[in-house]
C-alpha positions as CSV (number, residue, x, y, z in Angstrom):
1,M,0.0,0.0,0.0
2,M,1.7,3.2,-1.2
3,T,1.3,6.2,1.1
4,E,2.1,9.7,-0.2
5,R,5.3,9.5,-2.2
6,K,8.3,10.9,-0.3
7,K,11.4,12.6,-1.6
8,I,14.5,10.4,-1.4
9,I,16.0,12.8,1.3
10,E,13.0,11.9,3.6
11,V,13.3,8.2,2.8
12,I,17.0,8.4,3.7
13,E,16.2,9.9,7.1
14,L,13.9,7.0,8.0
15,W,16.3,4.4,6.6
16,K,19.2,5.8,8.6
17,S,17.5,5.4,12.0
18,E,16.6,1.8,11.1
19,K,20.0,0.9,9.6
20,K,21.9,2.2,12.6
21,Q,20.4,-0.5,14.8
22,Y,21.6,-3.4,12.7
23,V,25.1,-2.6,11.3
24,K,28.5,-2.0,12.8
25,K,29.4,1.6,13.5
26,S,32.2,1.5,10.9
27,S,29.8,0.2,8.2
28,Y,27.2,2.8,9.1
29,S,29.8,5.6,8.9
30,A,30.9,4.3,5.5
31,Y,27.2,4.4,4.3
32,M,26.7,7.9,5.6
33,L,29.7,9.2,3.8
34,L,28.5,7.8,0.5
35,V,25.0,9.2,1.2
36,E,26.2,12.7,2.1
37,N,28.8,13.1,-0.6
38,H,27.1,11.4,-3.6
39,I,23.6,10.1,-3.2
40,L,21.9,13.1,-1.6
41,P,23.4,15.8,-3.9
42,E,22.3,13.7,-6.9
43,F,18.9,12.2,-6.0
44,G,17.9,13.8,-2.7
45,Y,15.0,15.9,-4.1
46,Q,13.6,13.3,-6.5
47,C,10.6,11.1,-5.7
48,D,11.2,8.6,-8.5
49,I,14.6,7.3,-9.7
50,Q,14.7,5.8,-13.1
51,E,17.4,3.4,-14.4
52,A,18.5,6.1,-16.9
53,D,19.2,8.5,-14.1
54,V,21.3,6.0,-12.3
55,Q,23.2,5.1,-15.5
56,A,24.0,8.7,-16.2
57,F,25.1,9.2,-12.5
58,V,27.5,6.2,-12.9
59,L,29.1,7.5,-16.1
60,R,29.6,10.9,-14.6
61,K,31.3,9.4,-11.5
62,I,33.6,7.4,-13.8
63,E,34.4,10.7,-15.6
64,E,35.3,12.2,-12.2
65,G,37.9,9.5,-11.8
66,L,36.2,7.4,-9.1
67,S,36.9,3.7,-9.1
68,Q,34.3,1.1,-10.2
69,K,34.4,-0.4,-6.7
70,T,33.5,3.0,-5.0
71,I,30.7,3.5,-7.5
72,K,29.4,0.0,-7.0
73,D,29.4,0.7,-3.2
74,M,27.2,3.8,-3.9
75,L,24.8,1.7,-5.9
76,I,24.6,-0.9,-3.1
77,V,23.6,1.8,-0.6
78,L,21.2,3.4,-3.1
79,K,19.4,0.1,-3.6
80,M,19.2,-0.5,0.2
81,I,17.5,2.9,0.5
82,L,15.1,2.4,-2.4
83,K,14.2,-1.2,-1.2
84,F,13.5,0.1,2.3
85,G,11.3,2.9,0.8
86,A,9.4,0.5,-1.4
87,K,8.8,-1.9,1.5
88,N,7.4,0.9,3.6
89,G,5.3,2.3,0.8
90,L,7.3,5.5,0.6
91,C,8.6,5.3,-3.0
92,H,8.8,3.1,-6.0
93,Y,11.7,0.7,-6.6
94,Q,12.2,-0.7,-10.0
95,P,15.4,-2.9,-10.0
96,F,18.0,-1.4,-12.4
97,E,20.6,-3.0,-14.5
98,I,23.6,-0.7,-14.7
99,Q,26.4,-1.1,-17.2
100,F,30.1,-0.2,-16.6
101,P,32.6,0.5,-19.4
102,T,35.1,-2.3,-19.8
103,E,38.2,-1.7,-17.7
104,R,41.2,-1.8,-19.9
105,K,43.8,-1.2,-17.2
106,K,45.2,-4.3,-15.7
107,Y,45.4,-4.2,-11.9
108,V,48.9,-4.9,-10.9
109,I,49.7,-5.8,-7.3
110,E,52.7,-4.2,-5.9
111,V,55.0,-6.4,-3.8
112,L,58.5,-6.3,-2.5
113,S,61.1,-8.4,-4.4
114,K,62.5,-11.3,-2.4
115,M,65.8,-9.5,-2.0
116,N,64.2,-6.3,-0.7
117,Q,62.0,-8.2,1.7
118,K,65.1,-10.0,3.1
119,K,66.9,-6.8,3.4
120,I,64.1,-5.1,5.3
121,M,63.5,-8.1,7.6
122,N,67.2,-8.2,8.5
123,Y,67.2,-4.5,9.2
124,L,64.1,-4.8,11.5
125,Q,65.7,-7.6,13.4
126,E,68.9,-5.7,13.9
127,Y,67.4,-2.3,14.9
128,F,64.7,-3.4,17.2
129,T,61.9,-0.9,18.2
130,F,58.3,-1.8,18.9
131,R,57.2,0.1,15.7
132,N,59.8,-1.9,13.6
133,L,58.5,-5.1,15.2
134,G,55.0,-4.3,13.8
135,I,56.4,-4.1,10.2
136,Y,58.3,-7.4,10.8
137,I,55.0,-9.0,12.1
138,C,53.1,-7.8,9.0
139,L,55.7,-9.4,6.7
140,S,55.7,-12.6,8.7
141,V,52.0,-13.2,9.0
142,G,50.3,-10.9,6.5
143,I,48.0,-8.9,8.7
144,R,46.4,-5.6,7.8
145,I,47.5,-2.2,9.2
146,G,44.3,-1.8,11.3
147,E,45.0,-5.3,12.8
148,V,48.6,-4.6,13.7
149,C,47.7,-1.3,15.3
150,A,45.0,-3.1,17.4
151,L,47.4,-5.9,18.4
152,K,48.0,-6.3,22.2
153,W,50.6,-8.4,23.9
154,E,47.8,-10.7,25.2
155,D,47.0,-11.6,21.6
156,I,50.5,-13.1,21.2
157,D,50.8,-16.6,22.6
158,V,54.4,-17.7,22.5
159,D,53.7,-21.0,24.2
160,S,51.6,-22.2,21.3
161,G,53.4,-20.0,18.8
162,V,50.2,-18.3,17.6
163,I,49.0,-14.7,17.0
164,H,45.3,-14.1,17.6
165,I,43.7,-11.5,15.4
166,R,40.6,-10.3,17.2
167,K,40.4,-6.6,16.7
168,T,41.1,-3.8,14.2
169,I,41.5,0.0,14.6
170,Q,40.3,2.5,12.1
171,R,39.4,6.2,12.1
172,I,35.9,6.7,11.0
173,Y,33.9,9.7,9.8
174,I,30.8,10.5,11.8
175,I,28.1,12.7,10.3
176,E,25.5,13.8,12.7
177,E,23.0,16.6,12.0
178,G,25.2,17.7,9.1
179,R,28.2,18.1,11.3
180,R,31.3,16.0,10.7
181,R,33.8,14.7,13.1
182,T,36.1,11.7,13.2
183,E,36.5,9.0,15.8
184,L,39.2,6.3,16.4
185,L,37.3,3.0,16.6
186,L,38.7,-0.2,18.1
187,D,36.3,-2.9,17.0
188,T,36.1,-6.5,15.9
189,P,37.1,-7.0,12.2
190,K,34.6,-6.7,9.4
191,T,33.9,-10.4,8.7
192,K,34.1,-13.5,11.0
193,Q,36.8,-14.9,8.7
194,S,39.0,-12.0,9.8
195,I,39.0,-13.2,13.4
196,R,41.7,-15.8,13.1
197,E,44.8,-17.5,14.6
198,I,48.1,-17.4,12.7
199,P,51.1,-19.5,13.5
200,M,54.4,-17.6,13.9
201,S,57.6,-18.3,12.1
202,R,60.6,-19.5,14.1
203,E,62.4,-16.2,13.6
204,L,59.4,-14.2,14.8
205,L,58.9,-16.5,17.8
206,K,62.6,-16.1,18.7
207,M,62.2,-12.3,18.7
208,L,59.0,-12.3,20.8
209,K,59.8,-14.9,23.5
210,P,62.1,-12.8,25.6
211,I,60.0,-9.6,25.2
212,K,56.8,-11.4,26.2
213,K,58.3,-12.2,29.7
214,V,58.7,-8.5,30.6
215,V,55.8,-6.6,28.9
216,N,52.4,-5.7,30.2
217,E,49.8,-8.0,28.6
218,S,47.2,-5.3,28.2
219,F,49.5,-2.9,26.4
220,F,49.4,-2.4,22.6
221,V,52.4,-4.0,20.8
222,L,53.3,-1.0,18.5
223,T,53.4,1.5,21.4
224,N,54.1,-0.9,24.3
225,D,51.7,1.4,26.1
226,I,48.0,1.6,27.1
227,H,47.3,3.9,24.1
228,P,47.4,2.6,20.6
229,T,48.9,4.3,17.5
230,E,46.4,4.9,14.7
231,P,46.9,3.6,11.1
232,R,47.6,7.0,9.6
233,T,50.4,7.7,12.0
234,Y,51.9,4.3,11.5
235,R,51.6,4.5,7.8
236,N,53.7,7.7,7.9
237,Y,56.3,6.1,10.1
238,Y,56.5,3.2,7.6
239,K,56.9,5.5,4.6
240,K,59.7,7.4,6.3
241,L,61.5,4.2,7.2
242,M,61.3,2.7,3.6
243,K,62.7,6.0,2.2
244,E,65.6,5.8,4.7
245,L,66.3,2.2,3.6
246,G,66.2,3.3,-0.1
247,M,63.3,1.0,-0.9
248,P,61.0,1.5,-3.8
249,E,57.8,3.2,-2.9
250,L,55.2,0.6,-1.7
251,K,51.9,1.2,0.1
252,F,51.8,-0.3,3.6
253,H,49.2,-2.8,2.2
254,G,52.0,-4.0,-0.1
255,L,53.5,-5.8,2.9
256,R,50.4,-8.0,3.1
257,H,50.6,-8.5,-0.7
258,S,54.3,-9.4,-0.3
259,F,53.5,-12.0,2.4
260,A,50.8,-13.6,0.3
261,T,52.9,-13.6,-2.8
262,R,55.7,-15.4,-1.0
263,C,53.2,-18.0,0.3
264,I,52.0,-18.7,-3.2
265,E,55.6,-18.8,-4.6
266,S,56.4,-21.4,-1.9
267,N,53.5,-23.6,-3.3
268,C,51.4,-23.2,-0.2
269,D,47.8,-24.4,-1.0
270,Y,45.4,-21.6,-1.8
271,K,42.8,-22.4,0.8
272,T,45.3,-22.2,3.6
273,V,46.7,-18.9,2.3
274,S,43.1,-17.6,2.1
275,V,42.4,-18.6,5.8
276,I,45.7,-17.0,7.0
277,L,44.8,-13.8,5.3
278,G,41.3,-13.8,6.7
279,H,39.7,-13.5,3.3
280,S,35.9,-14.1,3.3
281,S,36.2,-16.4,0.2
282,I,39.0,-18.3,-1.6
283,S,38.1,-16.5,-4.8
284,T,39.5,-13.2,-3.3
285,T,42.8,-14.9,-2.8
286,L,42.8,-16.5,-6.3
287,N,41.9,-13.2,-8.0
288,L,44.5,-11.2,-6.2
289,Y,47.5,-13.6,-6.0
290,V,47.3,-16.5,-8.3
291,H,48.6,-15.4,-11.7
292,P,50.3,-18.3,-13.4
293,N,53.6,-17.3,-15.1
294,M,54.7,-18.4,-18.5
295,E,56.6,-21.4,-17.0
296,Q,53.5,-22.7,-15.3
297,K,51.3,-22.1,-18.4
298,K,53.8,-24.1,-20.5
299,K,53.8,-26.9,-18.0
300,C,50.0,-27.0,-18.1
301,I,49.9,-27.3,-21.9
302,D,52.7,-30.0,-21.9
303,Q,50.8,-32.1,-19.3
304,M,47.6,-31.8,-21.4
305,C,49.4,-32.9,-24.6
306,R,51.0,-35.8,-22.8
307,T,47.5,-37.2,-21.8
308,L,46.6,-37.1,-25.5
309,K,49.5,-39.3,-26.6
């Protein structure tokens, strides 16, 4: 039963108060950012949204240089709002099929060369600081920057040789009554696959055993203090260190990519790598890291030909 049709801006207000009860604070803040910056300015004062409007919006956002992933996230939020509106008789929702131009650019994952990775790990062992230890941990177990910033000494079990990943830290945008502020949020990771246990290498264990005897369990590893460091600050420290070591420019996330690439190069099975990384599905791991080289492709063709003989 359709009540009087509402403008999208009114539907959004009602949707927001419902959504807030069901999703994590970090997800809610990400939704609000997309709503405020993109959805409201474009569709806020319309009552009806046609497929052609959305298609034009998408093409314009591509022109502005936004990534397809970001635009697809906007469409997910827009669909949630319209479905909510239709369910409550506030607006029409006609499912739309949106087309994206073919992406011609090949996405290349940036990783450290083996030589550079060894060089960095040797340096970090030799010049021990708690912040350097964090980089060493990331290269040894492939955790994300938010996860290493949230890591406490109690998460490191040297007896069983395991690191428990239970939390992540991120700075989120909060938009309330049109006012914006940011907040540092320590929370459980996004998916349940991200809560995981990762075994430590012998070298990492050797580094951590003596330290574990003297530290306060409730302190954060990177600061060895009750207060954590936030990802942005740690990213700046990492950049500066890489520059000092004369390393090629590599995003912090490249440490995780390097870890995963080394695992695949060592012929670890894909499912295990996926679980260690905390990916929600093995396809993420395969799409990101499993790119057969010419040698492997040749081997595959040879094997196939042998079966025909």
